[in-house]
C-alpha positions as CSV (number, residue, x, y, z in Angstrom):
1,G,-1.9,-4.0,-8.3
2,N,-3.6,-0.7,-8.6
3,C,-1.0,0.7,-6.3
4,A,1.9,0.1,-8.8
5,D,1.5,3.4,-10.4
6,T,0.8,5.4,-7.1
7,H,3.3,7.1,-4.9
8,P,3.8,4.8,-1.8
9,S,3.1,7.6,0.7
10,V,-0.5,7.7,-0.5
11,F,-0.9,4.4,1.4
12,F,0.7,5.7,4.6
13,P,-1.7,8.7,5.1
14,A,-1.6,11.1,8.1
15,D,-5.4,11.4,8.5
16,G,-8.7,9.7,7.9
17,A,-9.4,11.4,4.6
18,G,-6.0,10.0,3.4
19,V,-7.1,6.5,4.5
20,I,-10.3,6.9,2.5
21,A,-8.5,7.9,-0.6
22,A,-6.0,5.1,-0.2
23,Q,-9.0,2.5,0.3
24,R,-10.6,3.8,-2.9
25,I,-7.5,2.7,-4.9
26,C,-7.7,-0.7,-3.3
27,E,-11.5,-1.2,-4.2
28,S,-11.1,-2.5,-7.5
29,C,-7.5,-3.9,-7.1
30,P,-7.2,-7.6,-8.5
31,V,-4.6,-8.5,-5.7
32,S,-6.3,-6.7,-2.7
33,A,-7.0,-9.9,-0.9
34,E,-3.4,-11.0,-1.3
35,C,-2.2,-7.7,-0.2
36,L,-4.3,-7.8,3.0
37,E,-3.1,-11.3,3.7
38,Y,0.6,-10.3,3.3
39,A,0.0,-7.5,5.9
40,L,-1.8,-9.7,8.3
41,H,0.7,-12.5,8.1
42,H,3.6,-10.0,8.4
43,R,1.7,-8.1,11.2
44,I,2.5,-4.8,9.3
45,P,1.1,-2.1,11.6
46,H,1.1,0.9,9.5
47,G,-0.6,2.0,6.4
48,V,-3.5,0.8,4.0
49,W,-3.0,-2.7,2.9
50,G,-5.6,-4.6,0.8
51,G,-8.2,-1.8,1.5
52,T,-8.0,-1.9,5.3
53,S,-6.8,0.6,7.9
54,E,-4.5,-0.2,10.8
55,R,-7.7,-0.4,13.0
56,Q,-9.4,-2.7,10.7
57,R,-6.4,-5.1,10.5
58,R,-6.3,-5.2,14.4
59,R,-10.0,-6.1,14.5
60,I,-9.3,-8.9,11.9
61,H,-6.4,-10.3,14.0
62,S,-8.6,-10.1,17.1
63,A,-11.4,-12.0,15.3
64,R,-9.1,-14.7,13.9
65,R,-7.5,-15.2,17.4
66,L,-11.0,-15.7,18.9
67,R,-12.0,-18.2,16.3
68,R,-8.7,-20.2,16.8
69,V,-9.1,-20.2,20.5
70,A,-12.7,-21.4,20.1
71,A,-11.8,-24.0,17.6
72,N,-9.0,-25.4,19.9
73,A,-11.4,-25.3,22.9
74,Q,-14.0,-27.4,20.8
75,S,-11.4,-29.9,19.7
76,A,-10.0,-30.3,23.2
77,A,-13.6,-31.1,24.5
């Protein structure tokens, strides 16, 4: 991916500007989707993965959980 030639610390920024800089690297990455799914599957809480911040991944987890609950409720009905 695009991160192969970038120091790992870039993807673990201390501030919002650093998050944006890391996300820019991910924008054109050919494996961004796979990277995001890896972070979601392994519940990696820190850093920028697949172009997403920690907060964005928490929101994705919540949305997926709500969809699963709704799907389970519909199939039980």
